[in-house]
PALUM-399737 format. One record per residue (C-alpha): residue number from 0; x, y, z. Coordinates in steps of 0.001 Angstrom, whole numbers, plus 524288, in hexadecimal, padded with zeros to 5 digits. Example, Ala and Ser with C-alpha at 12.3 -4.5 7.8 and 13.67 -1.06 7.14 Angstrom:
<atoms>
pos; u; v; w
0; 8300C; 7EE6C; 81E78
1; 83566; 7FBDC; 81BE4
</atoms>
This chain:
<atoms>
pos; u; v; w
0; 27D00; A01CB; A703F
1; 28A39; 9FBCF; A6D0C
2; 291B9; A05E0; A6506
3; 29D80; A01D3; A5D0B
4; 2A701; A0CAB; A5985
5; 2AA94; A11BC; A4FD6
6; 29DDB; A13CE; A4889
7; 29E1D; A1009; A3A2D
8; 2995E; A1D83; A360B
9; 28FAA; A281D; A39BE
10; 28415; A2078; A347A
11; 2873B; A1476; A3C9A
12; 28914; A1CD2; A48BB
13; 27C4D; A23F4; A4623
14; 27481; A1751; A456C
15; 279CF; A1354; A52AF
16; 276DA; A20C5; A583D
17; 268FF; A2036; A52ED
18; 266D5; A13AD; A5AAE
19; 26B46; A1AB8; A6700
20; 26148; A255D; A6403
21; 2560A; A1C1D; A6139
22; 24DBB; A21B2; A6C55
23; 24BB2; A2DC2; A63CE
24; 2461A; A261D; A5866
25; 2385A; A2A74; A5542
26; 239E4; A379A; A5C12
27; 23D4D; A3F04; A4F8D
28; 24AB1; A43B1; A542D
29; 25143; A4F16; A4D86
30; 25F0D; A4A5C; A4AD5
31; 2689C; A55A7; A49B4
32; 275C2; A51A0; A443A
33; 28273; A5902; A45DA
34; 28881; A59C9; A384E
35; 28F67; A545F; A31D2
36; 29252; A4796; A38DC
37; 285BB; A472E; A4084
38; 27D0B; A47D2; A3480
39; 27E71; A397A; A304D
40; 27C56; A35B5; A3E8A
41; 27002; A3DE6; A3F19
42; 26AEA; A3836; A3266
43; 26AF2; A2A74; A37E9
44; 2653F; A2E5F; A4510
45; 25A4A; A3685; A3F1E
46; 2572C; A2B86; A35BB
47; 256E4; A20D6; A4006
48; 24F8A; A289A; A4A53
49; 245E5; A2EC1; A40DB
50; 24A4F; A3CA5; A434C
51; 24D76; A491B; A3C0C
52; 25B72; A4CB7; A38AB
53; 26215; A59E0; A37C0
54; 26F07; A5FBA; A3BAB
55; 27383; A6822; A46E5
56; 28032; A6F23; A4417
57; 28AF7; A7236; A4DC0
58; 29942; A749C; A4AFB
59; 2A559; A738D; A5343
60; 2AC1C; A8040; A56E2
61; 2BAA8; A7DA1; A55DE
62; 2C4ED; A84FB; A5D91
63; 2CB49; A902E; A55E6
64; 2D8AD; A8A22; A57F1
65; 2D451; A7C32; A54B5
66; 2C7E8; A7A28; A4CEC
67; 2C780; A6BC4; A50C3
68; 2C64B; A6F37; A5F2A
69; 2B7ED; A7111; A625A
70; 2B523; A7C4F; A6B85
71; 2A687; A7ADF; A697D
72; 29C44; A7AA1; A5EDD
73; 291C9; A8315; A58D9
74; 28458; A7EB8; A5458
75; 27DD1; A839E; A480B
76; 274ED; A8CDA; A4F9B
77; 280B7; A9342; A5604
78; 28043; A8C0C; A62F8
79; 28DFC; A89BE; A6820
80; 29417; A8008; A7147
81; 2A1D3; A8339; A7602
82; 2A9F3; A7A4D; A7EA1
83; 2AD3B; A7FCF; A8C09
84; 2BB94; A7CF8; A8966
85; 2BB86; A8771; A7EC7
86; 2BC25; A91B5; A898B
87; 2CA09; A8D19; A8C65
88; 2CE47; A8FA0; A7E5D
89; 2D252; A9C9F; A78B2
90; 2C643; A9DBE; A7010
91; 2BE10; AAA17; A6FDB
92; 2AF51; AAAF2; A6E95
93; 2B153; AB1F8; A61A4
94; 2B947; AA691; A5C7E
95; 2AEB4; A9D02; A606D
96; 2A48B; AA5AB; A59C7
97; 2AC71; AA5B4; A4D33
98; 2AEB2; A970F; A4D61
99; 2A057; A9470; A5018
100; 29BF2; A9D58; A450F
101; 2A455; A95CA; A3B61
102; 29D8B; A8940; A3F48
103; 2902B; A8FAD; A3EAF
104; 292E5; A9459; A30DC
105; 29690; A8685; A2CDF
106; 28A30; A8107; A32ED
107; 281D2; A8B00; A2BC0
108; 2883A; A86F6; A1EFF
109; 2864D; A789D; A21D5
110; 277E8; A7A6B; A2501
111; 27654; A80E0; A17CF
112; 27E25; A766A; A10C0
113; 278C0; A6A7F; A17A4
114; 26A50; A6DA7; A19BB
115; 26818; A7960; A10D6
116; 267CA; A827D; A1C83
117; 25B8F; A7CE0; A22C2
118; 25A97; A80AC; A311F
119; 25D72; A7778; A3C6A
120; 251F5; A6F30; A40F9
121; 248C4; A72A9; A4BFE
122; 24C6F; A6AE0; A5823
123; 242BB; A7044; A6214
124; 23AFE; A6544; A683D
125; 241DA; A5A96; A6086
126; 249D0; A4ECB; A6448
127; 2573E; A5277; A5EFC
128; 262DC; A4974; A5CEA
129; 26FB6; A5080; A5A38
130; 27932; A470C; A53CF
131; 28740; A468F; A4F43
132; 290B6; A3BF5; A4B02
133; 298E7; A3E13; A573D
134; 29BCF; A47BE; A620B
135; 2A9BE; A4B6C; A6597
136; 2AAD4; A585F; A6CDF
137; 29C12; A59EE; A6D0F
138; 29CC8; A6842; A6927
139; 2947D; A67AB; A5CD4
140; 28A69; A5E8C; A62CC
141; 2893A; A6713; A6EED
142; 287AB; A736B; A66C1
143; 27D6C; A6CDF; A5E33
144; 27595; A67DE; A69BF
145; 27654; A747E; A7181
146; 271DC; A7C0E; A657F
147; 26589; A73AD; A64ED
148; 261A8; A73B8; A7341
149; 25BCA; A818D; A7348
150; 25283; A7CEA; A6895
151; 24C7A; A7385; A728D
152; 24C7B; A6613; A6C4C
153; 2441A; A5C57; A73D8
154; 24FF6; A538B; A7591
155; 25DC1; A5505; A7082
156; 26671; A4916; A6F1D
157; 274AF; A48B6; A6B08
158; 2786B; A3C6F; A6386
159; 2854E; A37C1; A5DE6
160; 28C06; A2AC1; A5B76
161; 298CC; A2E9B; A6216
162; 29C8C; A38E1; A6C12
163; 2A7BD; A3D88; A7465
164; 2A530; A3BA5; A82E1
165; 2A9CC; A4981; A856F
166; 29D81; A4F9C; A7FAF
167; 2930F; A4681; A850A
168; 29032; A4D54; A91E8
169; 28E1B; A5A77; A8B4B
170; 28522; A5477; A8111
171; 27D0E; A4DB8; A8B87
172; 27AF2; A5AD6; A9225
173; 274D2; A6129; A862B
174; 26CCF; A55FD; A8056
175; 26143; A4DBF; A8466
176; 2689D; A418F; A8045
177; 275E4; A3DD8; A7AD9
178; 27755; A31EE; A721B
179; 2847D; A2C93; A6DDA
180; 2899D; A1F21; A6A6D
181; 2975F; A2044; A6FDC
182; 2A00D; A29CB; A773C
183; 2AD93; A238D; A773A
184; 2B7A0; A26DF; A819A
185; 2C240; A2896; A7762
186; 2BA39; A319A; A6E90
187; 2C2D7; A39D2; A65B0
188; 2BADE; A3CFD; A598A
189; 2AD9C; A3948; A53FC
190; 2B39A; A339C; A47A5
191; 2BB22; A2918; A4EDA
192; 2AE4B; A2220; A51C3
193; 2AA1C; A20AC; A4391
194; 2B046; A17ED; A3952
195; 2AAA1; A2074; A2E86
196; 2AAAA; A2EAF; A32D6
197; 2AB34; A352B; A259A
198; 2A6FA; A437D; A2541
199; 298A6; A4623; A228A
200; 297E6; A4E9B; A1663
201; 28EED; A5A3F; A1404
202; 2877C; A52F4; A0982
203; 28466; A480B; A1321
204; 27F68; A5198; A1D61
205; 27677; A57E3; A1346
206; 2716F; A4AD7; A0E57
207; 26E62; A45BB; A1BF1
208; 2678B; A51F3; A20E0
209; 25F65; A54C9; A14B9
210; 254D7; A4A44; A16C0
211; 252C9; A4EC9; A24C1
212; 25066; A5D12; A214E
213; 242E7; A5C88; A2788
214; 24975; A5C49; A34F0
215; 24DD9; A6A42; A3324
216; 240AC; A6FE4; A2F5D
217; 23AD2; A78D8; A39AF
218; 22D91; A75CA; A3F81
</atoms>
């Protein structure tokens, strides 16, 4: 597939990504989107592949001395991923606990606000696609995926339009498949590869996820 960068917007990128995932059409995939930016991506993929859509939350854990510096991430169920390099920083376990709890509190609030508190979907035995609009450090995607693996999905695929090369090897280790459209050598930020990279608002997340509520219902 010949990919021209930058993408026009998330929707355009998602249509291209759906083509790359066409082998999963007809297998009722469960598409789990990382909010907020991954939700419009997931909407298109679930629609084109005939799957269910829901969200899987994970939040970056920023360093205490620089919140923009990712030292890891925490998933909604409490699973944490912390970069090995954090051991070289003067950051205590208690500080990481406190930072992670802040993010967990925000995710609990967002689940209530966005999907009226309904529980995460059952993934056991399902074909699961975890999607985002781009992967930079990989921390949130890794935390999200690792939080799902103990639930024993039949297959777990990571999918994104754009990714940093630095995170690809780690993602390959923890997934059954990794789908991406481009991984530029000069990657700096996800937004540089979209012409329109406007923030996805809460109201949009709610509107997209509402019709797919059946995906979250337990067996």
